[in-house]
MIDOSE-1310 file (N, C-alpha, C; in nm, 2 decimals, decimal comma, always signed):
residues 277
mrrh	+0,07/-0,13/-0,02/+0,01/-0,01/-0,03/+0,10/+0,10/+0,00; +0,21/+0,12/+0,08/+0,30/+0,25/+0,08/+0,39/+0,29/-0,06; +0,35/+0,15/-0,12/+0,47/+0,20/-0,26/+0,40/+0,22/-0,36; +0,24/+0,19/-0,36/+0,10/+0,23/-0,45/+0,12/+0,37/-0,39
vrtv	+0,09/+0,40/-0,32/+0,13/+0,59/-0,24/+0,25/+0,67/-0,31; +0,34/+0,61/-0,28/+0,43/+0,68/-0,31/+0,44/+0,65/-0,49; +0,42/+0,56/-0,56/+0,41/+0,61/-0,69/+0,30/+0,72/-0,75; +0,21/+0,74/-0,65/+0,11/+0,80/-0,76/+0,19/+0,94/-0,66
glll	+0,22/+0,97/-0,55/+0,31/+1,09/-0,52/+0,40/+1,13/-0,69; +0,44/+1,07/-0,65/+0,57/+1,06/-0,77/+0,51/+1,13/-0,93; +0,38/+1,02/-0,92/+0,34/+1,10/-1,11/+0,27/+1,23/-1,07; +0,22/+1,22/-0,94/+0,18/+1,44/-0,89/+0,27/+1,49/-0,92
aavl	+0,40/+1,48/-0,86/+0,49/+1,54/-0,87/+0,53/+1,60/-1,00; +0,57/+1,50/-1,11/+0,56/+1,50/-1,22/+0,54/+1,57/-1,29; +0,33/+1,57/-1,31/+0,25/+1,70/-1,32/+0,25/+1,82/-1,29; +0,28/+1,82/-1,16/+0,32/+1,99/-1,14/+0,43/+2,04/-1,20
atac	+0,51/+1,94/-1,20/+0,71/+2,04/-1,21/+0,63/+2,09/-1,37; +0,55/+1,95/-1,44/+0,52/+1,99/-1,58/+0,47/+2,12/-1,65; +0,34/+2,10/-1,56/+0,27/+2,24/-1,55/+0,35/+2,39/-1,53; +0,40/+2,38/-1,38/+0,49/+2,50/-1,37/+0,62/+2,54/-1,50
dade	+0,67/+2,37/-1,56/+0,73/+2,45/-1,65/+0,68/+2,53/-1,81; +0,54/+2,49/-1,86/+0,46/+2,55/-1,89/+0,42/+2,68/-1,90; +0,42/+2,71/-1,77/+0,41/+2,86/-1,72/+0,48/+2,96/-1,75; +0,62/+2,90/-1,72/+0,77/+2,98/-1,79/+0,76/+3,11/-1,88
pdqk	+0,81/+3,19/-1,86/+0,77/+3,30/-1,98/+0,88/+3,26/-2,07; +0,84/+3,33/-2,20/+0,89/+3,30/-2,31/+1,04/+3,38/-2,29; +1,16/+3,33/-2,31/+1,28/+3,41/-2,32/+1,30/+3,46/-2,42; +1,20/+3,52/-2,51/+1,20/+3,61/-2,62/+1,19/+3,71/-2,59
adds	+1,23/+3,85/-2,64/+1,28/+3,98/-2,63/+1,05/+4,04/-2,60; +1,04/+4,09/-2,49/+0,86/+4,13/-2,46/+0,90/+4,29/-2,42; +0,77/+4,28/-2,40/+0,75/+4,45/-2,39/+0,75/+4,51/-2,22; +0,76/+4,38/-2,19/+0,76/+4,40/-2,01/+0,87/+4,49/-1,98
papg	+0,85/+4,56/-1,87/+0,99/+4,71/-1,84/+1,08/+4,57/-1,72; +1,20/+4,64/-1,74/+1,31/+4,64/-1,64/+1,31/+4,68/-1,47; +1,35/+4,60/-1,42/+1,34/+4,67/-1,28/+1,38/+4,79/-1,28; +1,33/+4,86/-1,17/+1,34/+5,03/-1,21/+1,26/+5,11/-1,24
yasl	+1,30/+5,29/-1,23/+1,24/+5,35/-1,34/+1,31/+5,39/-1,40; +1,22/+5,42/-1,54/+1,29/+5,46/-1,68/+1,36/+5,56/-1,63; +1,47/+5,60/-1,70/+1,58/+5,67/-1,69/+1,69/+5,64/-1,89; +1,78/+5,77/-1,85/+1,85/+5,75/-1,98/+1,95/+5,61/-1,90
tnlm	+1,96/+5,58/-1,83/+2,07/+5,45/-1,72/+1,98/+5,36/-1,73; +1,82/+5,36/-1,76/+1,82/+5,23/-1,73/+1,65/+5,23/-1,82; +1,67/+5,26/-1,95/+1,59/+5,34/-2,04/+1,49/+5,22/-2,07; +1,47/+5,06/-2,04/+1,36/+5,02/-2,04/+1,28/+4,95/-1,91
gngv	+1,30/+5,12/-1,79/+1,27/+5,07/-1,67/+1,12/+5,07/-1,67; +1,05/+5,07/-1,56/+0,93/+5,13/-1,53/+0,85/+5,25/-1,56; +0,77/+5,30/-1,59/+0,73/+5,42/-1,59/+0,73/+5,51/-1,71; +0,75/+5,62/-1,71/+0,77/+5,70/-1,86/+0,91/+5,79/-1,83
ldve	+0,96/+5,79/-1,92/+1,10/+5,87/-1,90/+1,04/+6,00/-1,92; +1,10/+6,07/-1,82/+1,07/+6,21/-1,78/+1,21/+6,27/-1,82; +1,26/+6,29/-1,90/+1,36/+6,39/-1,99/+1,38/+6,46/-2,03; +1,40/+6,55/-2,10/+1,41/+6,65/-2,19/+1,46/+6,61/-2,34
alvv	+1,39/+6,65/-2,42/+1,38/+6,64/-2,54/+1,55/+6,66/-2,60; +1,60/+6,77/-2,55/+1,75/+6,76/-2,60/+1,86/+6,68/-2,58; +1,79/+6,66/-2,43/+1,87/+6,58/-2,32/+1,90/+6,45/-2,42; +1,78/+6,39/-2,43/+1,81/+6,24/-2,50/+1,86/+6,23/-2,62
rdal	+1,79/+6,38/-2,77/+1,90/+6,40/-2,85/+2,05/+6,37/-2,80; +2,11/+6,47/-2,74/+2,24/+6,46/-2,73/+2,34/+6,28/-2,64; +2,20/+6,23/-2,55/+2,24/+6,08/-2,54/+2,28/+5,97/-2,67; +2,19/+5,98/-2,75/+2,20/+5,93/-2,90/+2,29/+5,99/-2,99
laav	+2,31/+6,07/-2,97/+2,45/+6,16/-3,07/+2,60/+6,07/-3,00; +2,60/+6,09/-2,88/+2,71/+6,04/-2,80/+2,70/+5,89/-2,86; +2,60/+5,80/-2,83/+2,59/+5,63/-2,87/+2,66/+5,67/-3,00; +2,62/+5,71/-3,12/+2,67/+5,71/-3,24/+2,83/+5,74/-3,25
htag	+2,87/+5,87/-3,11/+3,00/+5,91/-3,13/+3,07/+5,80/-3,07; +3,04/+5,76/-3,01/+3,11/+5,59/-2,98/+3,13/+5,49/-3,04; +3,02/+5,45/-3,09/+3,03/+5,36/-3,21/+3,10/+5,37/-3,34; +3,12/+5,51/-3,36/+3,26/+5,50/-3,45/+3,15/+5,59/-3,56
gvrv	+3,06/+5,56/-3,53/+3,02/+5,65/-3,69/+2,81/+5,50/-3,69; +2,80/+5,53/-3,79/+2,62/+5,42/-3,80/+2,61/+5,46/-3,96; +2,57/+5,35/-3,99/+2,50/+5,34/-4,18/+2,36/+5,33/-4,10; +2,31/+5,45/-4,20/+2,15/+5,48/-4,22/+2,10/+5,43/-4,30
svtg	+2,00/+5,36/-4,31/+1,93/+5,34/-4,46/+1,82/+5,38/-4,45; +1,76/+5,44/-4,56/+1,65/+5,57/-4,55/+1,56/+5,57/-4,70; +1,48/+5,51/-4,68/+1,32/+5,45/-4,76/+1,19/+5,53/-4,74; +1,21/+5,65/-4,90/+1,06/+5,69/-4,85/+1,07/+5,84/-4,99
gqrd	+1,23/+5,83/-4,97/+1,24/+5,95/-5,06/+1,25/+5,94/-5,22; +1,27/+5,98/-5,30/+1,25/+5,95/-5,43/+1,33/+5,81/-5,46; +1,46/+5,82/-5,40/+1,54/+5,66/-5,43/+1,60/+5,61/-5,29; +1,58/+5,49/-5,24/+1,62/+5,45/-5,11/+1,74/+5,49/-5,10
ttid	+1,82/+5,53/-5,04/+1,91/+5,64/-5,00/+2,03/+5,56/-4,87; +2,15/+5,51/-4,91/+2,24/+5,48/-4,77/+2,36/+5,61/-4,73; +2,35/+5,66/-4,62/+2,43/+5,74/-4,57/+2,52/+5,70/-4,40; +2,63/+5,65/-4,49/+2,74/+5,63/-4,37/+2,79/+5,79/-4,32
lstv	+2,77/+5,78/-4,17/+2,83/+5,90/-4,13/+2,91/+5,82/-3,98; +3,09/+5,90/-4,03/+3,16/+5,90/-3,95/+3,19/+5,98/-3,84; +3,24/+5,94/-3,70/+3,28/+6,09/-3,62/+3,38/+6,05/-3,59; +3,44/+6,19/-3,58/+3,61/+6,18/-3,50/+3,63/+6,27/-3,38
ster	+3,73/+6,30/-3,33/+3,76/+6,33/-3,21/+3,69/+6,44/-3,18; +3,72/+6,53/-3,29/+3,72/+6,66/-3,29/+3,62/+6,73/-3,30; +3,52/+6,63/-3,37/+3,38/+6,68/-3,42/+3,24/+6,59/-3,35; +3,15/+6,61/-3,29/+3,05/+6,56/-3,22/+2,99/+6,47/-3,35
lgpr	+2,96/+6,51/-3,49/+2,96/+6,45/-3,58/+3,04/+6,46/-3,70; +3,07/+6,36/-3,77/+3,19/+6,41/-3,88/+3,11/+6,37/-4,04; +3,22/+6,34/-4,10/+3,15/+6,34/-4,25/+3,08/+6,25/-4,28; +2,97/+6,28/-4,40/+2,86/+6,19/-4,42/+2,88/+6,17/-4,56
rftw	+2,88/+6,06/-4,63/+2,84/+5,98/-4,75/+2,67/+5,99/-4,76; +2,70/+5,99/-4,89/+2,51/+5,97/-4,95/+2,54/+5,89/-5,09; +2,49/+5,77/-5,12/+2,44/+5,73/-5,22/+2,39/+5,64/-5,25; +2,33/+5,64/-5,34/+2,19/+5,62/-5,39/+2,20/+5,51/-5,54
qqdd	+2,12/+5,47/-5,58/+2,12/+5,44/-5,74/+1,99/+5,51/-5,81; +2,07/+5,56/-5,95/+1,97/+5,61/-6,02/+2,00/+5,51/-6,19; +1,89/+5,51/-6,28/+1,89/+5,46/-6,40/+2,03/+5,43/-6,44; +2,12/+5,55/-6,47/+2,28/+5,48/-6,52/+2,36/+5,47/-6,46
gtre	+2,31/+5,46/-6,31/+2,44/+5,42/-6,20/+2,42/+5,48/-6,09; +2,52/+5,45/-6,01/+2,51/+5,51/-5,83/+2,57/+5,66/-5,87; +2,52/+5,76/-5,73/+2,54/+5,89/-5,72/+2,64/+5,86/-5,56; +2,71/+5,98/-5,57/+2,76/+5,99/-5,44/+2,80/+6,10/-5,45
rivy	+2,80/+6,14/-5,28/+2,80/+6,30/-5,24/+2,89/+6,29/-5,11; +2,97/+6,36/-5,07/+3,03/+6,36/-4,93/+3,05/+6,47/-4,85; +2,99/+6,52/-4,75/+3,02/+6,65/-4,74/+3,07/+6,62/-4,60; +3,17/+6,72/-4,54/+3,26/+6,73/-4,45/+3,21/+6,83/-4,39
pggr	+3,27/+6,81/-4,24/+3,23/+6,93/-4,12/+3,34/+7,09/-4,16; +3,23/+7,22/-4,22/+3,28/+7,32/-4,22/+3,27/+7,34/-4,37; +3,19/+7,23/-4,45/+3,14/+7,26/-4,52/+3,19/+7,20/-4,69; +3,29/+7,17/-4,66/+3,34/+7,06/-4,80/+3,34/+6,97/-4,85
gcld	+3,35/+6,90/-4,95/+3,29/+6,81/-4,97/+3,30/+6,75/-5,11; +3,27/+6,65/-5,15/+3,27/+6,61/-5,29/+3,15/+6,54/-5,37; +3,18/+6,50/-5,50/+3,08/+6,43/-5,56/+3,14/+6,38/-5,64; +3,10/+6,25/-5,68/+3,13/+6,13/-5,81/+3,10/+6,22/-5,96
rasa	+3,14/+6,16/-6,03/+3,13/+6,24/-6,22/+3,01/+6,27/-6,19; +2,93/+6,14/-6,20/+2,80/+6,19/-6,23/+2,73/+6,26/-6,18; +2,77/+6,28/-6,04/+2,65/+6,38/-5,97/+2,72/+6,54/-6,00; +2,86/+6,54/-6,04/+2,87/+6,68/-6,08/+2,82/+6,69/-6,26
edia	+2,81/+6,60/-6,31/+2,78/+6,64/-6,46/+2,60/+6,66/-6,39; +2,58/+6,64/-6,30/+2,40/+6,62/-6,30/+2,39/+6,78/-6,31; +2,49/+6,85/-6,19/+2,47/+6,98/-6,16/+2,49/+7,06/-6,27; +2,64/+7,01/-6,31/+2,71/+7,13/-6,47/+2,60/+7,09/-6,54
smgn	+2,51/+6,99/-6,56/+2,40/+7,01/-6,69/+2,31/+7,08/-6,63; +2,26/+7,15/-6,54/+2,14/+7,25/-6,53/+2,21/+7,38/-6,59; +2,34/+7,43/-6,65/+2,36/+7,52/-6,66/+2,35/+7,62/-6,57; +2,35/+7,76/-6,66/+2,39/+7,89/-6,56/+2,25/+7,89/-6,51
tgtg	+2,27/+7,93/-6,31/+2,15/+7,87/-6,24/+2,09/+8,06/-6,20; +2,17/+8,16/-6,27/+2,15/+8,30/-6,26/+2,24/+8,33/-6,16; +2,39/+8,31/-6,12/+2,48/+8,33/-6,09/+2,58/+8,29/-6,10; +2,60/+8,23/-6,19/+2,73/+8,12/-6,27/+2,67/+7,95/-6,32
wyep	+2,77/+7,91/-6,38/+2,78/+7,79/-6,39/+2,91/+7,70/-6,34; +2,88/+7,60/-6,30/+2,96/+7,45/-6,25/+3,01/+7,37/-6,32; +3,18/+7,42/-6,34/+3,25/+7,27/-6,44/+3,31/+7,19/-6,36; +3,28/+7,07/-6,43/+3,37/+6,95/-6,28/+3,49/+6,96/-6,38
sgra	+3,53/+6,87/-6,27/+3,70/+6,83/-6,27/+3,71/+6,71/-6,38; +3,63/+6,62/-6,44/+3,65/+6,59/-6,51/+3,71/+6,44/-6,45; +3,76/+6,43/-6,34/+3,81/+6,31/-6,25/+3,71/+6,25/-6,19; +3,74/+6,14/-6,11/+3,64/+6,08/-6,04/+3,53/+6,16/-5,95
yscl	+3,60/+6,21/-5,88/+3,57/+6,33/-5,79/+3,55/+6,44/-5,84; +3,47/+6,57/-5,82/+3,48/+6,67/-5,85/+3,44/+6,78/-5,66; +3,53/+6,81/-5,66/+3,57/+6,87/-5,51/+3,54/+7,01/-5,45; +3,46/+7,08/-5,36/+3,40/+7,21/-5,30/+3,51/+7,27/-5,23
ppgg	+3,56/+7,38/-5,18/+3,63/+7,42/-5,13/+3,51/+7,44/-5,00; +3,59/+7,44/-4,85/+3,49/+7,46/-4,73/+3,45/+7,60/-4,75; +3,34/+7,64/-4,63/+3,23/+7,79/-4,68/+3,21/+7,81/-4,82; +3,20/+7,97/-4,84/+3,14/+8,01/-4,94/+3,01/+7,96/-5,00
gsey	+2,93/+7,90/-4,94/+2,79/+7,87/-4,94/+2,78/+7,67/-5,03; +2,89/+7,62/-5,06/+2,92/+7,49/-5,11/+2,83/+7,35/-5,06; +2,83/+7,36/-4,91/+2,76/+7,24/-4,86/+2,60/+7,25/-4,90; +2,55/+7,41/-4,89/+2,41/+7,41/-4,97/+2,38/+7,36/-5,11
llih	+2,49/+7,33/-5,20/+2,51/+7,28/-5,28/+2,48/+7,15/-5,27; +2,60/+7,12/-5,23/+2,60/+6,96/-5,20/+2,51/+6,86/-5,11; +2,44/+6,91/-5,05/+2,32/+6,86/-4,97/+2,20/+6,93/-4,98; +2,16/+7,00/-5,08/+2,02/+7,05/-5,03/+1,95/+6,97/-5,11
qvra	+1,97/+6,88/-5,22/+1,86/+6,79/-5,23/+1,86/+6,65/-5,15; +1,95/+6,62/-5,06/+1,98/+6,50/-4,98/+1,95/+6,53/-4,85; +2,00/+6,69/-4,77/+1,99/+6,70/-4,66/+1,87/+6,69/-4,52; +1,71/+6,62/-4,64/+1,61/+6,60/-4,53/+1,60/+6,45/-4,51
ldpv	+1,69/+6,40/-4,58/+1,70/+6,24/-4,56/+1,79/+6,21/-4,41; +1,88/+6,26/-4,40/+1,95/+6,25/-4,31/+1,89/+6,28/-4,12; +1,83/+6,17/-4,04/+1,77/+6,19/-3,92/+1,88/+6,23/-3,81; +1,97/+6,15/-3,83/+2,09/+6,16/-3,73/+2,13/+6,38/-3,73
trld	+2,19/+6,43/-3,83/+2,25/+6,51/-3,88/+2,10/+6,63/-3,85; +2,04/+6,60/-3,83/+1,89/+6,66/-3,84/+1,87/+6,66/-3,69; +1,87/+6,63/-3,64/+1,87/+6,60/-3,46/+1,93/+6,67/-3,39; +2,09/+6,68/-3,44/+2,17/+6,71/-3,38/+2,15/+6,91/-3,40
rlgg	+2,07/+6,93/-3,51/+2,04/+7,04/-3,57/+1,92/+7,12/-3,48; +1,84/+7,05/-3,41/+1,73/+7,11/-3,37/+1,75/+7,23/-3,28; +1,69/+7,32/-3,26/+1,69/+7,44/-3,18/+1,51/+7,47/-3,09; +1,54/+7,56/-3,06/+1,43/+7,59/-2,96/+1,44/+7,48/-2,84
wpel	+1,27/+7,48/-2,87/+1,25/+7,34/-2,75/+1,17/+7,27/-2,82; +1,20/+7,17/-2,83/+1,18/+7,05/-2,87/+1,12/+6,93/-2,78; +0,98/+6,88/-2,77/+0,88/+6,81/-2,69/+0,91/+6,67/-2,70; +0,91/+6,59/-2,59/+0,94/+6,48/-2,57/+0,79/+6,38/-2,57
edlg	+0,77/+6,28/-2,61/+0,67/+6,21/-2,58/+0,73/+6,06/-2,54; +0,72/+5,99/-2,49/+0,72/+5,87/-2,43/+0,64/+5,77/-2,47; +0,60/+5,65/-2,58/+0,53/+5,60/-2,59/+0,50/+5,46/-2,51; +0,64/+5,46/-2,45/+0,67/+5,31/-2,42/+0,74/+5,22/-2,42
ievd	+0,72/+5,11/-2,42/+0,84/+5,01/-2,45/+0,77/+4,89/-2,56; +0,82/+4,87/-2,67/+0,81/+4,79/-2,80/+0,93/+4,68/-2,83; +0,85/+4,59/-2,91/+0,96/+4,49/-2,94/+0,96/+4,53/-3,13; +1,07/+4,58/-3,15/+1,12/+4,62/-3,29/+1,19/+4,49/-3,39
dgvr	+1,14/+4,47/-3,43/+1,25/+4,30/-3,52/+1,31/+4,24/-3,41; +1,18/+4,18/-3,29/+1,29/+4,11/-3,24/+1,35/+4,19/-3,07; +1,39/+4,33/-3,08/+1,48/+4,38/-3,04/+1,37/+4,48/-2,94; +1,41/+4,48/-2,79/+1,36/+4,54/-2,71/+1,37/+4,70/-2,72
trhl	+1,23/+4,79/-2,75/+1,33/+4,92/-2,77/+1,19/+5,01/-2,71; +1,25/+5,16/-2,65/+1,16/+5,24/-2,62/+1,12/+5,29/-2,76; +0,97/+5,33/-2,75/+0,93/+5,40/-2,90/+0,97/+5,59/-2,83; +1,01/+5,64/-2,88/+1,02/+5,81/-2,79/+0,99/+5,89/-2,97
rvea	+0,84/+6,01/-2,89/+0,83/+6,09/-3,05/+0,86/+6,22/-2,98; +0,96/+6,28/-3,08/+0,98/+6,42/-3,09/+0,93/+6,49/-3,14; +0,87/+6,63/-3,13/+0,78/+6,73/-3,17/+0,89/+6,83/-3,17; +0,92/+6,90/-3,32/+1,01/+6,97/-3,38/+0,97/+7,07/-3,41
vevg	+1,05/+7,22/-3,44/+1,03/+7,31/-3,53/+1,15/+7,32/-3,63; +1,15/+7,27/-3,73/+1,23/+7,29/-3,81/+1,29/+7,41/-3,93; +1,39/+7,44/-3,98/+1,39/+7,52/-4,09/+1,38/+7,44/-4,22; +1,26/+7,46/-4,30/+1,25/+7,37/-4,41/+1,36/+7,39/-4,54
ttdi	+1,35/+7,35/-4,68/+1,42/+7,37/-4,80/+1,42/+7,50/-4,83; +1,31/+7,56/-4,79/+1,26/+7,67/-4,89/+1,24/+7,82/-4,75; +1,34/+7,77/-4,65/+1,41/+7,87/-4,54/+1,28/+7,91/-4,43; +1,15/+7,82/-4,45/+1,04/+7,86/-4,37/+1,05/+7,78/-4,29
afsa	+0,98/+7,82/-4,12/+0,94/+7,69/-4,01/+0,86/+7,64/-4,04; +0,85/+7,51/-4,00/+0,73/+7,47/-3,98/+0,78/+7,31/-3,91; +0,70/+7,26/-3,85/+0,70/+7,16/-3,73/+0,72/+6,99/-3,80; +0,78/+6,94/-3,73/+0,84/+6,82/-3,76/+0,85/+6,68/-3,66
tydl	+0,80/+6,62/-3,68/+0,77/+6,51/-3,58/+0,86/+6,40/-3,60; +0,95/+6,35/-3,50/+1,02/+6,21/-3,51/+0,97/+6,13/-3,42; +0,98/+5,98/-3,47/+0,91/+5,88/-3,39/+1,06/+5,78/-3,41; +1,10/+5,76/-3,27/+1,20/+5,74/-3,26/+1,20/+5,55/-3,17
wvde	+1,26/+5,46/-3,23/+1,27/+5,33/-3,15/+1,45/+5,31/-3,16; +1,45/+5,34/-2,97/+1,60/+5,30/-2,96/+1,66/+5,21/-2,81; +1,71/+5,15/-2,87/+1,74/+5,02/-2,75/+1,80/+5,04/-2,62; +1,82/+4,96/-2,56/+1,84/+4,98/-2,43/+2,02/+5,06/-2,41
dlrl	+2,10/+5,07/-2,52/+2,20/+5,14/-2,57/+2,25/+5,25/-2,60; +2,09/+5,31/-2,59/+2,10/+5,46/-2,65/+2,11/+5,41/-2,80; +2,09/+5,37/-2,86/+2,11/+5,34/-2,97/+1,99/+5,32/-3,05; +1,98/+5,41/-3,18/+1,90/+5,41/-3,29/+1,90/+5,29/-3,34
vrae	+1,72/+5,21/-3,31/+1,70/+5,10/-3,35/+1,65/+5,13/-3,52; +1,52/+5,24/-3,51/+1,45/+5,26/-3,69/+1,39/+5,42/-3,62; +1,35/+5,47/-3,72/+1,32/+5,57/-3,74/+1,21/+5,61/-3,78; +1,10/+5,69/-3,81/+1,02/+5,75/-3,91/+1,03/+5,90/-3,86
ydgl	+1,03/+5,99/-3,94/+1,05/+6,13/-3,99/+0,97/+6,20/-4,06; +0,89/+6,36/-4,04/+0,85/+6,43/-4,20/+1,01/+6,46/-4,26; +0,95/+6,54/-4,41/+1,05/+6,53/-4,47/+1,08/+6,72/-4,43; +1,12/+6,81/-4,51/+1,16/+6,94/-4,50/+1,11/+7,00/-4,57
ntaa	+0,96/+6,98/-4,60/+0,88/+7,05/-4,68/+0,70/+6,95/-4,71; +0,67/+7,03/-4,75/+0,49/+6,94/-4,71/+0,48/+6,86/-4,85; +0,59/+6,88/-4,91/+0,59/+6,79/-5,08/+0,68/+6,65/-5,04; +0,74/+6,66/-4,95/+0,85/+6,55/-4,96/+0,83/+6,44/-4,79
gpya	+0,87/+6,31/-4,82/+0,85/+6,23/-4,69/+0,74/+6,19/-4,70; +0,70/+6,12/-4,57/+0,74/+6,12/-4,45/+0,85/+6,00/-4,51; +0,99/+5,95/-4,41/+1,10/+5,90/-4,43/+1,11/+5,80/-4,32; +1,09/+5,68/-4,35/+1,16/+5,56/-4,28/+1,37/+5,55/-4,29
atfd	+1,39/+5,51/-4,14/+1,55/+5,47/-4,18/+1,56/+5,38/-4,07; +1,66/+5,28/-4,14/+1,68/+5,20/-4,02/+1,87/+5,19/-3,98; +1,89/+5,18/-3,85/+1,98/+5,17/-3,83/+2,11/+5,07/-3,77; +2,22/+5,08/-3,84/+2,37/+4,92/-3,78/+2,49/+5,03/-3,77
yddp	+2,49/+5,00/-3,65/+2,67/+5,07/-3,61/+2,75/+4,93/-3,61; +2,73/+4,82/-3,65/+2,87/+4,70/-3,68/+2,94/+4,78/-3,77; +3,10/+4,78/-3,76/+3,19/+4,83/-3,83/+3,09/+4,95/-3,94; +3,08/+5,06/-3,88/+3,10/+5,16/-3,99/+3,17/+5,20/-4,10
apvt	+3,15/+5,20/-4,21/+3,23/+5,20/-4,32/+3,30/+5,37/-4,26; +3,44/+5,41/-4,26/+3,47/+5,49/-4,30/+3,45/+5,60/-4,40; +3,44/+5,72/-4,40/+3,44/+5,84/-4,49/+3,56/+5,95/-4,48; +3,66/+5,92/-4,62/+3,77/+5,99/-4,62/+3,78/+6,06/-4,73
mppa	+3,83/+6,14/-4,78/+3,87/+6,28/-4,90/+3,97/+6,12/-5,01; +3,85/+6,17/-5,09/+3,92/+6,08/-5,23/+4,06/+6,07/-5,23; +4,17/+6,01/-5,26/+4,26/+6,03/-5,33/+4,31/+6,12/-5,43; +4,43/+6,21/-5,36/+4,45/+6,34/-5,46/+4,41/+6,34/-5,63
aerg	+4,49/+6,22/-5,63/+4,49/+6,17/-5,79/+4,33/+6,10/-5,87; +4,28/+6,14/-5,78/+4,15/+6,12/-5,82/+4,03/+6,20/-5,77; +4,11/+6,32/-5,73/+3,97/+6,43/-5,71/+4,04/+6,57/-5,78; +3,96/+6,64/-5,86/+3,99/+6,81/-5,89/+3,85/+6,86/-5,85
pfvl	+3,89/+7,02/-5,90/+3,77/+7,14/-5,86/+3,67/+7,11/-5,93; +3,58/+7,17/-5,87/+3,45/+7,22/-5,84/+3,40/+7,32/-5,94; +3,43/+7,39/-6,03/+3,48/+7,51/-6,03/+3,35/+7,62/-6,05; +3,31/+7,75/-5,99/+3,21/+7,83/-6,04/+3,26/+7,89/-6,12
hsgv	+3,20/+7,93/-6,22/+3,19/+8,03/-6,33/+3,13/+8,13/-6,29; +3,19/+8,25/-6,24/+3,05/+8,33/-6,23/+3,02/+8,42/-6,31; +2,89/+8,48/-6,36/+2,81/+8,56/-6,46/+2,65/+8,50/-6,39; +2,57/+8,61/-6,44/+2,47/+8,64/-6,41/+2,35/+8,60/-6,54
gpgr	+2,23/+8,58/-6,53/+2,12/+8,59/-6,60/+2,10/+8,45/-6,71; +1,95/+8,41/-6,73/+1,95/+8,26/-6,73/+2,06/+8,20/-6,87; +1,98/+8,11/-6,87/+2,11/+8,02/-6,96/+2,17/+7,92/-6,92; +2,17/+7,85/-7,01/+2,28/+7,74/-6,99/+2,43/+7,77/-7,03
rpem	+2,48/+7,72/-7,00/+2,63/+7,78/-7,03/+2,68/+7,77/-7,13; +2,81/+7,85/-7,19/+2,78/+7,90/-7,33/+2,79/+7,78/-7,42; +2,89/+7,68/-7,37/+2,99/+7,56/-7,47/+2,83/+7,49/-7,51; +2,71/+7,45/-7,42/+2,63/+7,40/-7,42/+2,48/+7,48/-7,50
m	+2,50/+7,58/-7,56/+2,37/+7,68/-7,61/+2,35/+7,60/-7,78
């Protein structure tokens, strides 16, 4: 009789153990908070992240700098664009390379701090083909890259068409008093993130200020995972971006033998450059 009772007891214990195992939570990422209150040092904690928007922005940029840069893949524009952003010790954000595909091949623009930058041969020819813009016309170097000196408004020429795509640099240049809203913890492609929304005022491509919204998904290391954001005018955007911090591609000046000056020939009046008439 005792042996029978003992057998029944062992079977009951096995059933209970199986039931307990079934109740164990899945070890995959979920949207439950971590112990402690939410803060920049405990981003997945309980409650609402109560930090000023610019403080969060600075923490996100610091994470980019610590990683040595980031690759941003952007969709939503006329063409999918890749932005390689490098960081150097003397700059919070360093040079940027924009690349995209057009029907006749790759386009590349490189922008350095201080406004210096280079365009690949095809991009330089695209600008030269516009002819005289009223203030002059540009002559490409004929080499693999045509480069502009720093200052003199050259940065505007380089990034006018692409600056709206770059969420990192746009966040860096936010002014005024942007507002931050914490939308809670979410799982983004298997990664636990905190969804933050930033409402800001930016200067658009037509130099008119307008409201812009950034939805940012940030991991526990304060690295951007994904972003959705408005364009810089009402006719462009919205855009979506993903971020890759693994082995960011360095952005360097092209070799001297492959670059030459992108020369502005001053002049006024409409029309194409003389040799193209």
